[in-house]
DRENGU-799272 format. One line per 10 residues: their letters; for each residue x, z, y of C-alpha. Coordinates in Angstrom, 3 decimals, m for minus. Layout:
<nodes>
A> X,Z,Y ~ ...;
</nodes>
This chain:
<nodes>
XXXXXXXXXX> 163.065,4.612,m7.955 ~ 160.334,4.597,m5.368 ~ 162.073,1.506,m3.802 ~ 162.587,m0.270,m6.653 ~ 158.692,0.268,m7.223 ~ 158.126,m1.250,m3.508 ~ 160.737,m4.398,m4.213 ~ 158.449,m5.073,m7.270 ~ 155.237,m5.003,m5.602 ~ 156.280,m6.984,m2.509;
XXXXXXXXXX> 157.736,m9.786,m4.795 ~ 154.290,m10.736,m6.250 ~ 152.358,m10.250,m2.568 ~ 154.539,m12.296,m1.081 ~ 154.708,m15.223,m3.302 ~ 150.828,m14.905,m2.828 ~ 151.187,m14.653,0.710 ~ 153.554,m17.950,0.721 ~ 151.210,m19.545,m1.616 ~ 148.028,m18.929,0.830;
XXXXXXXXXX> 150.099,m20.264,3.746 ~ 151.218,m23.666,2.046 ~ 146.567,m24.060,1.054 ~ 145.816,m23.230,4.450 ~ 148.577,m25.519,6.012 ~ 147.731,m28.475,3.903 ~ 145.500,m30.512,6.672 ~ 148.706,m30.164,9.087 ~ 151.258,m31.950,7.094 ~ 152.017,m35.826,7.798;
XXXXXXXXXX> 152.063,m36.558,4.470 ~ 148.630,m35.421,3.641 ~ 147.162,m37.978,5.836 ~ 149.112,m40.919,4.585 ~ 148.377,m39.866,1.195 ~ 144.715,m39.949,2.351 ~ 144.921,m43.348,4.325 ~ 146.698,m44.978,0.907 ~ 144.036,m43.560,m1.196 ~ 141.455,m45.272,1.367;
XXXXXXXXXX> 143.035,m48.341,1.157 ~ 143.096,m48.778,m2.355 ~ 139.253,m49.242,m2.440 ~ 138.928,m52.483,m0.348 ~ 142.497,m53.974,m1.909 ~ 141.373,m52.940,m5.340 ~ 138.373,m55.111,m5.110 ~ 140.055,m58.288,m3.703 ~ 142.623,m57.409,m6.512 ~ 140.671,m57.417,m9.688;
XXXXXXXXXX> 138.204,m60.401,m8.921 ~ 141.144,m62.554,m8.414 ~ 142.788,m61.177,m11.350 ~ 139.401,m61.504,m13.473 ~ 138.644,m64.647,m12.508 ~ 142.595,m66.484,m12.904 ~ 142.837,m64.554,m16.388 ~ 139.319,m65.646,m17.392 ~ 139.540,m69.340,m16.086 ~ 143.249,m69.551,m17.247;
XXXXXXXXXX> 142.161,m68.595,m20.630 ~ 139.177,m70.532,m20.809 ~ 140.963,m74.000,m20.271 ~ 144.037,m73.215,m22.200 ~ 142.999,m74.930,m25.092 ~ 142.841,m78.106,m22.413 ~ 146.075,m77.302,m21.284 ~ 145.000,m76.710,m17.801 ~ 144.428,m73.317,m18.018 ~ 148.522,m72.572,m18.647;
XXXXXXXXXX> 149.492,m73.245,m14.939 ~ 146.409,m71.405,m13.933 ~ 147.190,m68.505,m15.970 ~ 151.160,m68.921,m14.718 ~ 149.505,m69.171,m10.998 ~ 148.066,m66.035,m11.658 ~ 150.826,m64.348,m13.083 ~ 152.838,m65.396,m10.141 ~ 150.106,m64.145,m7.359 ~ 149.861,m61.012,m9.136;
XXXXXXXXXX> 153.697,m60.414,m8.918 ~ 153.472,m61.142,m5.182 ~ 150.864,m58.546,m4.924 ~ 152.506,m55.672,m6.469 ~ 155.438,m56.350,m4.634 ~ 153.321,m55.787,m1.805 ~ 151.754,m52.543,m3.369 ~ 155.470,m51.243,m4.365 ~ 156.500,m51.658,m0.536 ~ 153.089,m49.870,0.248;
XXXXXXXXXX> 153.613,m47.190,m2.415 ~ 157.230,m46.661,m1.349 ~ 156.559,m46.313,2.454 ~ 153.397,m44.255,2.375 ~ 153.689,m42.229,m0.611 ~ 158.075,m41.530,m0.226 ~ 158.636,m43.127,m3.556 ~ 161.862,m45.118,m4.872 ~ 160.410,m47.982,m6.841 ~ 163.035,m50.227,m7.964;
XXXXXXXXXX> 162.185,m54.120,m7.816 ~ 164.047,m57.077,m9.763 ~ 164.747,m59.864,m7.562 ~ 165.810,m62.309,m10.228 ~ 164.975,m63.167,m13.609 ~ 167.500,m63.445,m16.513 ~ 168.787,m67.180,m16.712 ~ 171.030,m70.183,m15.195 ~ 168.274,m72.888,m15.423 ~ 165.066,m72.757,m13.864;
XXXXXXXXXX> 163.367,m73.295,m17.432 ~ 165.471,m70.374,m18.710 ~ 163.991,m67.973,m15.236 ~ 160.221,m69.417,m16.132 ~ 160.446,m68.323,m19.499 ~ 161.999,m64.797,m18.835 ~ 158.997,m64.776,m16.087 ~ 156.402,m65.108,m18.812 ~ 158.018,m63.092,m21.778 ~ 159.230,m59.759,m19.622;
XXXXXXXXXX> 156.967,m56.777,m20.575 ~ 157.296,m55.424,m17.008 ~ 155.653,m58.546,m15.412 ~ 152.583,m58.004,m17.670 ~ 152.550,m54.291,m16.915 ~ 152.263,m55.270,m13.167 ~ 149.805,m57.083,m13.954 ~ 147.706,m54.258,m15.557 ~ 148.616,m52.102,m12.221 ~ 146.858,m54.412,m9.879;
XXXXXXXXXX> 142.983,m54.656,m10.860 ~ 143.830,m50.913,m12.133 ~ 143.950,m50.111,m7.950 ~ 139.797,m50.943,m8.072 ~ 139.588,m47.810,m10.252 ~ 142.015,m45.218,m8.347 ~ 139.946,m46.726,m4.799 ~ 136.754,m46.043,m6.701 ~ 137.848,m42.374,m7.810 ~ 139.376,m41.522,m4.205;
XXXXXXXXXX> 136.529,m42.581,m2.455 ~ 134.135,m40.860,m4.448 ~ 136.519,m37.410,m4.153 ~ 136.698,m38.176,m0.212 ~ 133.105,m38.534,0.509 ~ 131.424,m35.966,m1.873 ~ 134.351,m33.166,m1.122 ~ 134.427,m33.903,2.812 ~ 130.851,m34.381,3.125 ~ 129.779,m31.149,1.356;
XXXXXXXXXX> 132.736,m28.985,3.217 ~ 131.189,m30.254,6.511 ~ 128.152,m29.545,5.674 ~ 128.439,m26.135,4.700 ~ 131.013,m25.458,8.118 ~ 127.807,m26.265,10.422 ~ 125.433,m24.137,8.298 ~ 125.630,m21.178,11.211 ~ 124.718,m23.866,13.652 ~ 121.327,m25.010,12.132;
XXXXXXXXXX> 120.888,m22.342,8.977 ~ 117.545,m20.898,11.158 ~ 115.861,m24.198,11.576 ~ 112.749,m24.620,9.775 ~ 112.350,m27.514,7.577 ~ 115.928,m28.578,7.286 ~ 117.164,m28.873,4.010 ~ 120.764,m29.919,3.012 ~ 121.993,m31.418,m0.351 ~ 119.979,m32.452,m3.346;
XXXXXXXXXX> 116.565,m30.962,m2.721 ~ 113.867,m31.243,m6.008 ~ 110.624,m29.627,m7.457 ~ 112.656,m27.889,m10.296 ~ 115.787,m26.474,m10.495 ~ 118.408,m28.696,m12.598 ~ 118.602,m27.594,m16.093 ~ 121.496,m28.682,m18.695 ~ 120.384,m28.625,m22.668 ~ 122.714,m28.029,m25.419;
XXXXXXXXXX> 121.388,m28.614,m28.982 ~ 122.992,m28.429,m32.215 ~ 121.609,m29.476,m35.264 ~ 122.698,m28.844,m39.262 ~ 120.901,m29.760,m42.533 ~ 121.003,m27.439,m45.143 ~ 119.100,m27.373,m48.439 ~ 116.108,m29.393,m46.922 ~ 115.817,m27.385,m44.104 ~ 116.987,m28.804,m40.699;
XXXXXXXXXX> 118.632,m25.720,m38.423 ~ 119.269,m25.739,m34.669 ~ 120.614,m23.960,m32.230 ~ 119.535,m25.036,m28.283 ~ 120.915,m23.497,m25.068 ~ 119.398,m24.074,m21.949 ~ 121.400,m23.517,m18.640 ~ 119.422,m24.026,m15.418 ~ 121.427,m24.634,m12.114 ~ 119.357,m22.331,m9.223;
XXXXXXXXXX> 120.158,m23.179,m5.674 ~ 121.145,m20.654,m2.637 ~ 118.830,m20.192,0.204 ~ 120.602,m19.522,3.190 ~ 118.168,m17.785,5.901 ~ 120.692,m15.266,7.585 ~ 123.989,m15.308,10.108 ~ 125.832,m13.647,7.376 ~ 125.233,m15.914,4.505 ~ 125.805,m18.830,6.652;
XXXXXXXXXX> 129.475,m17.715,7.891 ~ 130.024,m16.967,4.128 ~ 128.915,m20.313,3.262 ~ 131.006,m21.925,6.058 ~ 133.846,m20.099,4.999 ~ 133.431,m21.889,1.446 ~ 133.276,m24.827,3.090 ~ 136.835,m24.856,4.432 ~ 137.371,m23.571,1.028 ~ 136.161,m26.903,m0.057;
XXXXXXXXXX> 137.505,m28.894,2.718 ~ 141.159,m27.670,1.900 ~ 140.352,m28.241,m1.659 ~ 139.402,m31.968,m1.292 ~ 142.689,m32.100,0.672 ~ 144.739,m30.882,m2.322 ~ 142.612,m33.002,m5.141 ~ 143.759,m36.673,m2.830 ~ 147.277,m34.897,m2.732 ~ 147.074,m34.630,m6.413;
XXXXXXXXXX> 145.714,m37.802,m7.074 ~ 148.025,m39.792,m4.725 ~ 151.057,m37.932,m6.760 ~ 149.475,m39.258,m10.234 ~ 148.911,m42.638,m8.856 ~ 152.977,m42.949,m7.661 ~ 153.435,m41.950,m10.771 ~ 151.511,m44.928,m12.384 ~ 152.893,m47.087,m9.696 ~ 156.562,m46.131,m10.848;
XXXXXXXXXX> 155.583,m46.655,m14.594 ~ 154.002,m50.263,m14.331 ~ 155.963,m51.416,m10.931 ~ 159.873,m50.481,m11.351 ~ 161.977,m53.383,m12.946 ~ 159.422,m56.193,m12.324 ~ 160.234,m58.923,m11.010 ~ 159.379,m59.010,m7.209 ~ 158.971,m62.484,m5.321 ~ 158.937,m60.556,m2.088;
XXXXXXXX> 162.241,m58.825,m2.979 ~ 163.623,m62.517,m3.711 ~ 162.606,m64.019,0.108 ~ 164.138,m60.889,1.633 ~ 167.390,m61.544,m0.599 ~ 167.625,m64.972,0.859 ~ 166.999,m64.091,3.738 ~ 169.910,m61.527,4.008;
</nodes>
């Protein structure tokens, strides 16, 4: 009976220990830094993509009444598909995913292939992916900057916690307040409920407090790595959803080269 109880106790403890080891080991994994590099590249690449696609689509639609905009829209779509092919390669290489492109449009004649290029929904989903890359870059940059800067400042607290006149974080004259108000009308009366939450601050003045804050800083840094890994997985799923099956001019050139 005691052996059964011990086995039942060891199972959850082993799972907790295994989860803790995985949590602590996340900075030692190669894929973590590949995900981090992929997310950081998303900001400059996404900015360039969204500028080009926005200008190309807006100019093409604006000039389509003169028929000049139609070639501009087709050129924008072709360039976007080439960029999507590069993004597909980048996602497969860095995020270790499988995203299959389409290297040939349907039809024997050039006209038929051009019509298939412009009417295939998967090609237009690639047009959605390319400017959306800017959203990923902005979110990733914000999460990385906030998480790592906060965690690093907390880790270094034992080195400077006792220096006078040194502040870390947002300093204001009064503590931030969050106010929630609900008003309901009832028989010519206005009945309201208001709740105010005050966000205080933690003043570090002793070495044990600084060491505790440094330990929390480790958790913040590890949590930031986990948040970035989760963001990379979500974006990998979005890339597969929007890019798989779309026409890839780069794959066509590769197929012809071989």
